[in-house]
C-alpha positions in Angstrom: 104.7 128.3 100.5 105.0 126.2 103.6 105.8 127.6 107.1 106.5 125.3 109.9 106.0 126.4 113.6 106.3 124.4 116.7 103.8 124.7 119.5 104.7 123.8 123.0 101.7 122.0 124.3 100.9 121.9 128.1 99.5 118.4 128.0 101.1 115.9 130.2 100.6 112.8 128.1 100.0 111.8 124.5 97.8 114.1 122.4 95.2 112.1 120.5 93.3 114.7 118.5 93.3 118.2 117.3 90.4 120.2 115.8 90.1 123.6 114.2 86.9 125.7 114.7 85.0 126.7 111.6 87.0 129.9 111.0 90.4 128.3 111.7 91.1 130.9 114.5 90.7 128.5 117.4 91.7 124.9 117.9 91.2 122.3 120.6 93.4 119.4 121.7 92.7 116.4 123.8 95.0 114.0 125.5 95.5 110.9 127.7 96.0 113.3 130.6 92.1 113.5 130.7 92.1 117.2 129.7 91.1 119.3 126.8 92.9 122.6 125.9 91.5 125.4 123.7 94.0 127.6 121.8 93.4 131.0 120.2 95.6 132.7 117.6 96.7 136.1 118.6 97.5 139.3 116.7 101.1 138.2 116.8 100.1 135.1 114.8 101.1 132.9 117.9 98.8 130.3 119.4 98.0 130.8 123.0 96.2 128.4 125.3 93.1 130.1 126.7 91.5 127.2 128.5 92.6 124.0 130.1 90.3 121.7 132.0 89.8 118.0 133.0 86.9 116.6 131.0 86.8 112.9 131.7 88.2 110.3 134.0 90.1 108.4 131.3 91.9 109.2 128.0 90.1 111.7 125.7 90.2 110.2 122.2 88.5 112.9 120.1 87.4 116.5 120.3 85.2 118.4 117.8 83.6 121.8 117.2 80.0 122.5 116.5 79.2 125.1 113.9 79.6 128.7 115.3 76.0 129.4 114.5 75.2 127.5 117.7 77.9 129.2 119.8 81.2 128.0 121.0 80.4 124.3 121.5 82.7 121.3 121.9 82.1 117.5 122.1 84.5 115.1 123.6 84.6 111.2 123.9 86.6 109.1 126.2 87.9 105.7 127.4 85.6 106.2 130.4 82.7 105.2 128.2 81.2 108.6 128.1 80.7 111.5 125.6 80.3 115.1 126.9 79.1 118.5 125.3 80.7 121.7 126.4 79.8 125.3 125.9 81.9 128.4 126.4 80.0 131.1 128.5 80.7 134.3 130.3 80.8 133.5 134.0 78.4 135.6 135.9 77.0 133.3 138.5 80.5 132.3 139.7 82.4 135.0 141.3 85.6 133.5 140.4 84.8 133.7 136.7 82.8 136.9 136.6 83.3 138.7 133.3 85.5 135.9 132.0 84.9 133.1 129.5 84.9 129.5 130.9 83.6 126.1 129.6 80.7 124.4 131.3 79.3 120.9 130.7 75.9 121.0 129.0 75.3 117.2 128.9 77.0 113.9 129.3 76.1 110.7 127.4 76.6 107.6 129.4 74.8 105.0 127.3 78.0 103.1 126.1 79.2 100.0 127.9 82.7 100.4 126.3 85.2 103.1 125.2 83.7 105.7 123.0 86.3 106.4 120.3 84.7 108.9 118.1 82.2 111.7 118.3 81.0 114.1 115.4 78.5 117.0 115.3 76.0 116.7 112.3 76.1 119.3 109.6 74.5 122.5 110.7 71.5 122.2 108.2 70.4 119.1 110.3 70.1 121.0 113.4 72.1 121.9 116.5 71.4 118.8 118.6 72.3 116.2 116.1 75.4 114.5 117.3 76.7 111.1 116.4 78.7 108.9 118.6 80.8 105.7 118.1 80.3 102.9 120.8 81.7 99.5 120.6 78.8 97.6 118.8 76.6 100.5 117.6 76.3 104.0 116.4 74.0 106.3 118.4 72.3 109.3 116.9 71.1 111.7 119.5 68.5 114.1 117.9 66.8 116.5 120.3 65.0 114.1 122.5 64.9 111.2 120.1 67.4 108.5 120.3 68.0 106.1 117.4 70.4 103.1 117.7 71.9 101.6 114.6 73.1 98.0 115.1 76.3 97.8 113.0 77.3 94.3 114.2 80.9 95.1 114.0 83.6 96.9 116.2 83.3 100.4 115.1 86.3 102.8 115.3 85.4 106.0 113.3 82.5 107.9 111.8 81.9 110.6 109.3 78.7 112.7 108.3 78.2 113.4 104.7 78.0 117.3 104.7 75.9 117.5 101.4 72.8 119.6 101.8 70.9 118.2 98.8 71.1 114.5 99.7 69.5 112.7 102.6 71.4 112.5 105.9 74.2 110.0 105.5 77.0 108.6 107.7 79.8 106.3 107.1 81.1 103.9 109.9 84.5 102.2 109.8 85.7 99.2 111.9 89.1 98.5 113.3 88.5 94.8 113.6 92.0 93.3 112.6 90.4 90.2 111.2 90.4 90.2 107.3 87.6 87.4 107.2 84.7 89.4 108.5 83.8 91.1 105.2 83.8 94.9 104.5 85.1 97.1 107.2 83.2 100.3 106.0 79.4 100.5 106.1 77.3 103.5 104.8 73.9 104.4 106.4 71.2 106.7 105.1 68.3 108.3 107.0 64.8 107.8 105.7 62.4 110.6 106.5 59.6 108.3 105.5 60.0 105.6 108.2 62.2 107.7 110.4 65.0 105.3 110.8 68.6 104.7 109.5 69.0 102.1 106.7 72.3 100.4 105.7 72.7 101.2 102.0 76.3 100.0 101.3 79.0 97.8 102.7 82.4 98.3 101.1 83.5 94.7 100.7 86.9 95.7 99.1 88.1 97.3 102.4 89.1 94.2 104.4 91.9 95.8 106.7 91.4 97.6 110.0 90.0 101.1 109.3 91.3 104.0 111.4 89.5 107.0 109.9 86.8 107.8 107.2 85.9 111.2 105.8 83.2 112.3 103.4 84.3 115.1 101.0 82.3 118.4 100.9 79.9 118.2 98.0 79.9 121.3 96.0 77.8 120.5 93.0 78.9 116.8 92.4 76.3 114.2 91.4 78.2 111.7 93.5 79.9 111.4 96.9 83.6 110.9 97.6 84.7 109.0 100.8 88.2 108.7 101.9 89.3 105.6 103.9 92.4 105.4 106.1 93.7 101.8 106.6 97.0 100.2 105.7 96.8 102.6 102.7 94.7 105.5 101.4 91.5 104.7 99.4 89.1 107.1 97.6 85.7 105.7 97.2 83.1 107.2 94.9 79.3 106.6 95.6 77.0 107.5 92.8 73.4 107.4 93.5 71.4 105.3 90.8 68.4 106.5 89.2 65.2 104.8 90.0 65.0 103.1 86.6 68.5 101.8 87.0 67.9 100.3 90.5 66.2 96.8 90.3 65.8 96.5 94.0 64.1 98.8 96.5 62.5 101.1 93.9 59.6 101.5 96.3 61.5 101.1 99.6 62.8 104.6 99.6 66.4 103.4 100.1 69.0 104.9 97.7 71.0 102.5 95.6 74.6 103.3 94.7 77.2 102.5 92.0 80.5 102.1 93.9 83.8 102.9 92.2 87.4 103.2 93.7 89.1 106.0 91.7 92.4 105.8 93.6 94.4 103.7 96.1 97.7 104.8 97.5 100.4 103.0 99.6 103.1 105.6 99.7 103.0 105.8 103.4 104.3 102.3 103.6 102.7 102.0 107.0 99.4 102.4 108.8 97.4 105.5 107.8 95.7 107.1 110.8 93.8 110.1 109.6 92.3 111.6 106.3 90.8 115.1 105.9 89.5 117.1 103.0 89.9 120.8 102.3 86.7 123.0 102.3 86.0 122.4 98.5 86.6 118.7 98.7 89.3 118.9 96.0 92.5 118.1 98.1 92.8 115.1 100.5 95.4 115.2 103.3 96.5 111.9 104.8 98.9 111.1 107.8 100.6 107.9 108.8 103.3 106.1 110.8 105.9 107.3 108.4 105.8 110.7 110.0 104.5 112.5 106.9 101.5 114.3 105.7 100.7 113.7 102.1 98.4 115.8 99.8 96.4 114.2 97.0 94.5 115.9 94.2 92.7 114.7 91.0 93.3 116.2 87.6 90.6 116.9 85.0 90.7 113.2 84.0 90.0 112.1 87.6 93.5 110.7 88.0 94.6 111.2 91.6 98.2 112.2 92.2 100.3 113.1 95.1 101.0 116.9 95.0 103.1 117.3 98.2 104.8 115.6 101.1 105.2 117.4 104.4 107.5 116.0 107.0 107.5 116.6 110.7 110.9 118.3 110.7 109.5 121.1 108.5 110.8 120.0 105.1 108.7 119.9 102.1 109.2 117.4 99.4 107.9 117.0 95.9 105.4 114.3 95.1 108.0 112.0 93.7 106.4 108.9 92.1 102.6 108.9 92.2 102.1 105.4 93.2 99.0 103.3 92.3 96.6 105.8 90.9 93.9 103.7 89.4 91.5 104.6 86.7 87.9 104.5 87.9 86.5 101.0 88.0 83.4 99.5 89.3 83.9 97.6 92.6 80.3 96.9 93.3 76.7 98.1 93.2 73.9 97.6 95.8 72.0 94.4 95.0 69.9 94.0 98.1 67.7 96.3 100.2 69.6 97.8 103.2 69.0 96.4 106.7 67.5 98.8 109.1 69.8 100.2 111.2 85.4 119.0 109.5 80.6 123.0 105.7 79.8 125.2 102.9 81.8 128.1 101.5 82.7 130.1 98.4 86.4 129.3 98.4 86.3 127.4 95.1 89.7 128.8 94.0 92.7 126.5 93.3 93.6 125.6 96.9 97.1 124.3 95.7 98.0 128.0 95.1 96.9 129.0 98.7 99.5 129.7 101.5 99.7 126.7 103.8 100.8 126.9 107.4 101.9 123.7 109.1 102.2 123.1 112.8 104.5 120.2 113.7 104.9 117.5 116.3 107.0 114.3 116.5 106.3 111.3 114.3 104.4 109.2 113.7 101.7 111.6 112.6 98.5 110.2 114.1 96.1 113.2 113.3 95.7 115.7 110.5 93.3 118.7 110.3 92.8 121.1 107.4 91.1 124.4 108.4 89.0 126.7 106.2 92.1 128.7 105.1 93.9 125.5 103.9 96.2 125.5 107.0 97.3 122.1 108.1 97.9 120.9 111.7 99.6 117.7 112.3 
C-alpha cells in the first residue's frame, strides 16, 4: 500500500537533502536558504517542524544523523567550504531556552578550500567521532584527534561508508567529473589497522560517466559487498573479497583484493539519476532521477534484478512494466596491483515488499530519496 502526503516546508529556497533519523520518527532537511529544519512526527501522524536555524553562510548541500546511541547529533556541509556538527541539548544556561531543546554547534571543520558536497557519519561500531567529509580533491577522515587525508586525485562528489561489522572499515568515493576520458569515476578505500592508513583497493573502470551518489548496502550475512552507483543510469556492483590463495598480488601487504561483478544496470529513468538508497536489510534499492520518479529494485533467488515499483511525484503508483537491462552476473575486473596509500543493523529481515510504504512528495525532478527503518520513503 502506498500513501502520499504533501508537507509544506518552510524553506525559502531549493531543498537539497532530507535525512531520517535511525528510528524514522524524525527527519532533517537542508536548503540553499542556508538553514536546516528538524521535523518530528506527532501522534496525529503529521510532520511538525520543531527546529529551524541558520547553519552556514552558503547553500547547505547535505545533512545526516549520527546513531542515537550518541545522542541527537547532526552533521551538515556547505558551499561555504565548511562542515559542522550539531547536538540537541536542553537549554539551561540560556534563559531564553530554559527547559527547552535547542541545537548547538559542537565543532566546525574548516580544512576545505572548496565547497564541501557530502558528509557522512561512520557506522556506530567504529566510534562516535568518526566522520567522513568530501572536499574537492580529497576525503578527510576525522577520528577523535587523528586526521587522515586520502588523496583521491579526482573531483569527488559523494561518499558512502560500508556498514559491515565483520569487514575492515571501507568507504566508496564517487566523482562528478563530466569528462569520460579520466578513467573510473568510483574508487574504493579500505582502512588497514596494521599501518594505520587508508589504501585504495579498487577503481571501477566501467563507470565513466559523472557519479552523483554511491551507497553500500547493509551486509546481513553476505560474503560480498553490494554498491549502488547513481550516474546516467543505475548500476549495482558486487565486490567479493578474494581468498589469500586466489590473490596473486599483495598477499603479505594486508590489502584486500576483490573480484568485481556488475549484476545489474538499469536505464529506465531515461535521465540523470541523483540518489540511491537501500532498505535496512539491503534487499531493495530505491533510486530517484530527473524523470520525477522513484523506482524500486529487487533481486530474485537467481540474483536477477527487476523493477518492482514506480512511484511518481503526483502520488500515483505504477507497476514495474518492462524490467530493462537486468544483466546476469559477469566479471568486470579484479584487482591486479596493490592499492595506493591513500543511512545499521536490525532484525527486520522479513519481506520488505510486503511492508506498508509511506511516501512524502515534492515536485519533480526528484533529486533525493531516503528509506527509513520502517521502509517509509521520502522524496
